[in-house]
N, C-alpha and C positions, 0 to 999 in steps of 0.2 A: 504494499499500499504506499501511497505517497506520504512523505513526512510533511506534517503541517508547516507550511512556509508562509509567513506573513509577507505577502508580495507587494508591499507598499515601498517602492524604491525611494531613496532619499530625496531625489529631485521632485518626485510626486508629492511627498510629504511637505517639501518646502513650498511648492506651488500652492498647495491647499492652505497651509498656514498663513502664507503671505496674503493670498487672496482674501481669506476670511477675516484677516485682521486689518485690512486696508479701509481707512475712512473714505467713504464715497463723498466727494466734495464737488459741489456745483460751481461752475464758473459761467459768467454771463458776458458776452461780447455784444457791443452795440455798433450799429453802422456808423460810418464817418460822414462828415458833411451834412447834407440834407436827407440822408438815408434814415429811415425809421425802422430798419431791420434789427432784429435781435437773434442771437443764438444761445442756446443753453446746452452746456456740456457737462458730463459727469466724468471726472478724472480724465479730462482732455478728450473724451470721446463725444462728438457732437450728437445730441439726441433730438433737439427741437430747433427748428428755424422758423422765424416769424417776420413777415413784413406786411405792410398794408395791402400789397397786391397779392400776397400769398399767405393768408392768415393760418395759424396753426390750431385755432380753436373755433368751433361752430357749436351753436346750440339750436335745438329744434323740438318739435313735437310731432306726434303722429298717433296712429292707431295700430296696436299689435294684437293680433288674434292668434291664440295657441289652440289649434284644433287637434285634440288628442284621440288616438284610437289604439288601444292595447299597447300604450307606451311609446307609440310613434306620434311625433308632433309635426304637423303641417303648420308652419308659422307664416302668417300673412302679415306683413309689416308694411304699412302705408305711411310715407313721410309727408306730412302736411306743411311743415315749415322747417327750413334749414337756414339759419342766419349766421353769416360770418362775423366774428368778433375781431374786426380789423384794427380797431384803435387800441394801442397798447400804451399804458402809463406805468412808469416805475414808481411804485409806492415807497419801496426801499430796495436795498440791493438783494433782498431775498423775497420780495413780494411784488407781484405784477398784476395789474388790472387790465383785463381784455373786455372791450365794450364794442357795441354796434356803433358804426358811424352815424346812422340815422336816428338812433335812440340810445344815448349814453347811459340810461338807467338799465338797459339790457346788458348785463355784464356778469363776468365770473372772475374771481380773484384766484390767482395761482401763487402758492407759497413754496419756495424751495427749501428743503431741509437736508442738511448734511447728516450722515449717519453710518453706522456699522451694524448689520451687514449691508444695509441699503441706504441710499439717499431716497428722498421722497419728493414727489410732486403732489401737494395737497391742493384740493379744489374746494371752493365754497359751494354751498348748495346751489342748484339750478334756479334761475329766476322763476317766479310764479307763472304757471301756464306752460312750462317747458318740461319735457320728460326725458331728454336725452342730450348727450354731449358727444361731439366728435373731436378727437385729439389727433393731430397729425405729427408724425415722427420722421426723422430723416432716413432715407433709404438710398442704397446704391444698387445699380443694375446687377452687379456681380455678387451681391450679398446673398448668403444663405440664412434661412430662418428656421429654427426648430422649436417645438413645443406644442402649445395648444391642448395640453392634456395627453390623452392617448389617441393617436391618429393612425388609422389603419392603412389608408391608401398611399400616403407619401410621407416621408420624413421631412423633406424640405417643403415648407408651406408657401413658398413664393408662387405668385401667379393666381392665387385663389383666395376666397373669403371663407372664414370659419365662424359660423355662429356657435357661441358657446352656451350649450343648453343640454343638460344630461337627458338621455333618452335611449330607446332601443337603437342598436346600431343599424338595423335593417337587414333585409334578406337580399343579398346581391350587391347592394350599395353601388350600383353603376347604372345610370339611366339608359345606357345604350345596350344593356344585357337583357336577354329573354327572361332570365330568372327574376330580375328586378321588375321587369314589365308585368309578369304574372303576379308577383307579390303586390305590386301597386294596384293592379286592375282587380285582382280577385281577393285580396286580403286587406282592403281598407287603407292603402297607401303605405304598406309595410316594407316597401323595397329599400328605403333609405337612400343615401347619396354619399359622395366622397367624404363629407364632413360629419355625418351622423356617428355618434360615439356614446358609449356609456359614461365616458369620463372625459369631459371637456374642461379646460382650465384656461383662464385669461392671462397666460404667462407665455412669453417667448424669449428665445435666445438668439442673438444675432452674431454672425461671423465677423461683424465690424467691431465687436468687443464690448457689447453691452447687453443687458437683459432687462426686461420690463415685466412686472406682475401688477395686475389691477386687483385691489382689494374689494372691489364691488362684487356682489353675488347675483345681481340682476342679470337679465339677458344682455349679452355683450357680443359684438362682432369684431373679429380680428380680420382686417382687410389688407392682404399683401398683393393686390392685383397690380399696383402701380410700380413702375421701375424707379420712381424718385421719392415716394413717400409711403409709409405705413400709416394706416388709419385705424384707430380704435373707436368704436361706437358703443357707448355705455348708456344703458337705460337706468332709470330710477335713481337710487342713491349713488352718486358718482364715486364716493370713496377717494382713494388716492392711488397714485402709481408709485410702486417701489422699484427703484432703479439701482443697478450696480454696473460697474464697468471699469475698463482700463485698456489702454492702447495695445498692450501685449496679451490681453486675456483671450483665451480660447472659449469655445462654447462649453467644453468640459470644465474649465476653470469657473466659468459663470454658474454652471450647474452645481458645482460643489458649494459655491457660496449660498445658493438657494436652498440646497438640501440641508446644509448646516442650520439654516434658519427654521426650516419646516420639520426636520426630524427624519430619522431613519427607522426602517422596520426592524423588529427584533429578530434575532437569529431563530431559524426554524428548529423545531424539536429534532434531536439526533435521529429518531426512528424514520423520519421522512426519507432520508438518503439511504436507508437500508434496503430499499426495494421499491417497487412500483405500487402506487395506489390504484387499485383495480375497481372500476365502476361496475357494480352488479345490481340486478334488480329481481323481484319476483318472489320474495318470501325466504324464510329460513332454509327450507330444504334446498331450493334452487341456489341460494347463495353458497351454501356449503358444498353442493355438488360441483358448481363451477369453480369455486375456490380450490377444491381438491384436484379438479381437472387440470387447471393451469399450473398448480404446484407440482403435480405429478409429471408435468412436461418441462420442469426446470425453472419456472418463473418464480423469482424471489418476490414475495408480496409483503409490503410493509403495512398495508391497510386495505380493507374492503370498504368501498363507499356505497352505501345503500340509500340512494336518494328517496326511495319510496317507502321509507320506514314508517311514515304516517298514513300510508294507504295510497291508493291510485284511483284515478278517474280516466275516462277515455274521451278525447275530443277529436275534431277533424284534423287538428294539428299533429296529433299523435297521442302517445301515452303521457299523462300529466300526473303530477304528484297531488294528493289530496292535502290541501293547505290547512292542516290542523296539527300544529307542531308538538305532537307527543307520540310516543311509541304506540303503534297499532298492533295489539297482540294477536289479532286475526291475520293480519298480513305477515307478521313475523313472530309466530308462537315461539316462546322459550328464548327470545332474544336476550333477556336478562341473564340467563345461564350460559348462553353461547358466547357472550362478550368476554367474560374472564377466561374461558377455554381458549378462545382465539388469541387473546393477549398473551397467554402462557406460551403459545407456540410462535410468538413474534408478530402477530397480525392484529392491528387495531381495527376499530369499527368507527366509520365516519358517516355523517348523515347530512341533512339538508334543512335549511330554514330560510324564511324571508320575513319582512315586516308586515305581511298581510295575512288575514284569516278568512277562510272560506265560511260564508254565512251558514252552510249546512253543518258545520262542526261545533262541538261543544265549547271549544275555546273562544270562538266568536261570540257565543251567547254569554259566556262569562265576562269577557272583556267589554261587551256592549252594555251589560247590566251595570258595569262600573264607570261607563262613560269614557272609555279609554281610546276611542277612535277619533280620527279627524271627522269634523262635522260639516254638514252642508249649510246653506244659507237659512235653512229652517231650524237649525240646531239639532238636526237629527243625524245619525250616523251616515257618512257619505259612503254610498255603496258604489263600488267601481267594477266595471266589466273587464275581466282578464281573459276573455276568450272562451265563451260558453260556460263560465262559472263566475260567481260574484263574490266580492270580498270587501271587508273593512280594512282600513289603513291605520295601524297603530300610530297614535299621535306622539311622535318622537320629541315634541317640545313640552310634553307633559311629564314631569319627573315621576309622578305616581304610576303612569302608564309604563314608562321605561323600567321602573323598579319591578312592576308586576311581570313584565316580559322576562326580565332577567331571572326572577325567582321562579316563575311558573313554567317557563319553557327552557331557558338555557341551563339553569341550575339542575333541573330534573333530568335533562339530557346528560349532564356531567355526572350526576349521581348514578345514572344507569351504567356509566362506564364509557360513554361516548368520548372519543379522542379528538374530535374536530368536526367541522361542517362547512359546507358551502353556504356563505351568507349572501344569498342571491338577491337580485333586484335592487329596489330603492330609487330607480330612475323614473318611475312611473307617476310621481306625484302630480296630482291633478291641480289645475290652476283656476278652474271655473267654479266660483261660489264656494270654495273650500275655506273652512275656518279652523283656527288652530288655538290651542290652549295658551300659547305665548302671546296671541294677539298679532303676530306678524302676518304679513301678506304671503300668499302662495308664490307670487312672483319673487319675493325676497328669499323664500325658503327653498324653492325648487332645486336650485343647484347645490345647496347645502345639505339636502336631505340625505345623500349618501354618507356624508361625514357624521351626521347624527346617528345613522344606522351602524357605521363602523365603530363609533364611540361606544354605543350600547354593547356591542359584541366584545370589544376590548375590556370594558369595565367588568363585564360578567366573568371573563376569563381570569382577570387579575383578582377580583374579589374572591374567586374560588381558589386562588393560589395556584393556578394551573398554567401561567405564562411560562413558555419553555417546554411544556408537556403537550399542550393542545394547539391545533392550528385551525384557523378559519380563513377562508379566501373569498375575496369580493371581485365583482367585475365593474361596479359603478364607483365613481369617485368625484372629487373636486379638490381644490387646492388644500393641502394639508393632510391628505389621506394617509400618507406614509407614517404619521405618528400614531395611527390607530390600527390599521390592518396588519395581520401577520403574514399575509400572502395575497397575491393578486392573480387573476386569470383573465384571459382575453375575451371571454364570453362565448357567443354562439356563432361560430364561423360555418359557412357552407362546406359540405363535404366534397370539395373540389380544389383545383389549383388556381382559381382565378385570383388576380392581383388584388381586386377590390374587397373580396370577402371569403377567400379560400386560404389555403395553407400559407401562401406568401404574405398575407396581410398581417399575420401575428408577429412578423419581424419588425416592421416599422412601429407597430403598436408597442412592442416591448421597449424599443430603443427610445421612442418619444416619451413614454411614461417614465422610463428610467431617469431621464434628465430632470424630472420633477419629483424625484424621491422614491419612486416605486422601483426599488433596487432589485426585487425578486418577483418575477412574474412567470406564468406558465400558460398552457392552453390545453384543451381537451385533446388527447391523443385520438386520432381518427376524426377529430372535429365533430360538429354537432348537428347542424341543420340539414335535413333531408326533405326537400319539397319539390314538387313539379317533376318527379321522376329522377331527380339527381340523387344518387345513392353512392355510399362509400364502398370501394372495392379493397381487396387485400393490399394492393400496392400502396394506396394512399394511407391506409392504416399504418403500414410498416415505414413509409417515408416520413410520416409525422412522428412516429416513434423514434426513428434514428436521430431526428433533430432534437427531440425532447431529451435525449441523453445529455446534451450539452445546454441544459437549463437547470434551474434549481430543483424542479419537481417533475416526476413522471407520473401522470394520472390519466387513466383511460375513461372514456364515456361511451356508453352504448348508443347515445344519440336519441333524437326525439322519436325515431321509428326503428327500434332495435331489430325487428324481425326482417326489415328490408335492407339492412346494412351489414356489411362484413364486420365480424367481431373478433376480438382477441382469441376467443375459444372456438372460432368457426372451423379450424382444422389444426392438425398436429404441427404441420410446418409453420404456421403463423405463431403458434405458442413457442416453438423452439427457437425461431428467429427472434421473437420478442424476449425470450429468456436470455439470449446472448446479449442483447442490447441493455437489458437491465443489469447484467453483470458489469458491463462497461460503465454504466451510470454509477453503480455502487463503488467501483474502483476509482471513480473521480471524486468521491465524497470529501476527502481531505482537501483536494484542490478547490472544490466548491466552498469549503469552510474558509479557506485562505482568501478566496475571492470575496466572501461575505466580510471577513476581517478588514479587507481593503475598503469595502463599501461603508462599513461602520466608521472607519477612521477618516476616510476622505469624502465620502458621499458619492463615489463613482459606482454605478450600478454593475451588477454581475454581467449583464449583456450590454455591449457598448458599440456605438457606431464607429466604423472605421475612421470617419472624419474627426471624431472626438479623440482618437488615439493617434492619428497621423494628420494633424491639422495643416501641416505644410505641404502635404501631398495632394495635388489637385485631383488626381484620379480617385482618391478615397472619398471625396465629396460627391462623386457621381454614383456611389454604391449604396443601395438602400436595402438589399436583401442578403447581405452577409453581416457578420458581427464578430467582435471579439468577445470571447467568454473568459472573463478575468484578464489577467495581464499577458498570458502566455499562448492562448489558443485562438486561432482564426477559424471560424466556422462558416462554410458556404453551402447551405442546404440545397438539396435537389428539390426543385419546385415545379417539376413537369413530369407527366407520366411517360412511361415506356422509353426511358433513356438509361444508358449505361456509362455515359460520359457527361461531364458538366463543365461549362466555361466559368472560370474563376478569376477574379481580380485579386492579385497578391500585392499587398502594400509594401512600402520600403522595408528592407531588411533581409536577412537570411532565414529561410523557413524550411521545415522538413515535413513532407507529406506523412501523416500519421500511419497510413496503412502500407505504404511501399518504401518508406525511408528515402525517397527521392528528394533532392534538395532543389530549392527554387530561390532566386534572388529578385526581389521586387524593388521598384514597382514593375509589374508586368502582368499580362493576361495569359492564362494557360488553360488548355483543355485537359482535365485530369480524369482518370477512370473513376467511376462512381457506381459500382454495382450496388444492388439493394443490400443494405446493412453496412455500407462503407461510404457515408457522405464525405465530401471533401472537407477534411480537417487538417490543419497544419499547426505545428508548434514552432516556437522560436528556436533557432539553431543552438543557442548557448543555454537553453533551458537545462536545468539539472534534474528535472523530474524523470522517473523511470517510465517513460511513455509506452515501453514495450508491454507493460501489464495490460494495456488497453487492446492490444492486437490479438484479439480472440479470433480463431478461424471462423470463416463463414459457415453457416449451416448448409450441408449438402442439399441440393434441390430435390423435391419429392419426385417420384416416378412420373407423375402426370400432373398437369395444371388443374387446380380446382376452382379457378376464377372465371373461366369462359362462360359457364352457365350463368354465373352471377351477372356478368356483363349483359347477356341476353335478357335476364330477368329485369335488369334496370331499364333496358330499352322498351320491354313490354309494359313495365310500370309507368314509364313516361307516356307512352301512347294511350294507355287506359286512363291515366290521370287526366290528360288533356281532353280526351273524349268526354269523360264525366263532367269536367268543368264547363265545357262549351255546350253540352246538352242540358246542363242544369238550369 
């Protein structure tokens, strides 16, 4: 096994310490002669320019309608007024008044505040009758911008607008794809788009050497469509902009400053890296039968994840869990005695919860009688449609409701012996006529809701004294999530290779979220969403598994339609190939611990963009579907079906191909062999790790292929599905 090596090189430590200790100081330059221009710079990096001809602040008003359907939001935003505040008056060397030329009473005052870790731009409240502000920042055509929370389609945000509003990510997420078309047309606009995400955040990092975070929680738009300006549109309470920068600071340096301020995630329990978390469903007998089956074929299992522990229902989307968060002893008889037996053989049991309760369940009735749900305009429990079943939403602003949930649901699960759970959803919060215990508006709370949900889960774990023993993982988030959640996952990707919503999309998602503190993330092995005839085959399952080896967590999911999709246990060859991959993953456990130690010390996530590690290399900035895993490993996953060779970009330095020991000197592009089970992975030539321990032989191929009939089944399923949909 690898020796635990704290791989924070001295120069990395120095950069982090210097960056985090630097006072962010504003300087203001004014134009000469008759010019009325101003520029505002943070540590000599120009952030804002203003002139009467090109003002940097606008105020306005409009109508914004949030049309929600099953967590998908169609946002209709009509701008009725947009007024430039062209007249700038210096109140002091740190305070500036921006006013309309035609009406000087229409104004906003900006105050510059020096600080560590951030300087700030503070704004006064908007004038009466105005509900939004636009702030223009300096941009350059060649500049790269990362951030915006978790972004699936692209790591570089330039050229597009990003509405920051937590929601379902959508099915397909590409308006030119047939899957998105069907999801939009047949499922109430559920297709999504390039910007839809469970976890948006009004934060970005610029390759020019500065970062900006908006403290506002209302609807915000980050607009990077212009080559000369970036524009933030902030609705509601404007808050302030937190800014850090320096002429020599890289995006990685800036991220480290931000993560130091927001906090890092705790180290995962040791048992997580001892094997794979295997998702199984169907009751106690089926759980045990399938567990025995995969273990008998060599799969090291650290935990079984039984998301249907509370019972199941059936909808047109597929099999769904009964949202009544307590052990269903009819679905899982004897689970209370099975859990300690499984733990004794090294297998934990994990479950599933979310902040909603089905109206048909006893827990809903109990919470409803106590008044613990979000209310509607009539002060009755707000009942929301979740897709052929209806639920109440626990009011996370009500301390009594939060304490009830922790005691009644989480503590009882822990007392049962549960070692963790998927803490799902929280991005569905309704905004029409919803009333909360705190008195806050839904527009203010919507983006914050995932934080309140994460905080509840974290408090429950800590109050039980289980931090470091128990893991919960979330998909929704907002700024500051890293100080609460113990693990993150990418959500519900389509079971395909599409860039917008398939296997490739989990890489930009991990890299973007990582810059904002989410240092440990993972995804469903095999992916999740199977609709409109798109089904998972054996190759996709194994290609996603081989990439998961080089992440903090390996966890499988049967998907929303298990019977239609290839599973880990579908044939012996799949299990044996998966068993080999898990052995490689467990052999990496000490390396992963070292990468976590680096994250805890510096704020650098375990999965890192090539441009973050090699900022002086122009080629690395163009690569969005490879990543560094820790300091030593370059990972270039295979993201296409039916290939045995993969084109790789190799950044500067001397590298060794993990599987063949062939040396490469970057920067360069290379076509490397990539048979199933050997994704392109390289280590630094001077690395002292015994990488040979990972070079397990490939599993011999089975006598005959067992996937052909499955592919035919998928085609027939697609034809039948479309025929049914269009005849309905």
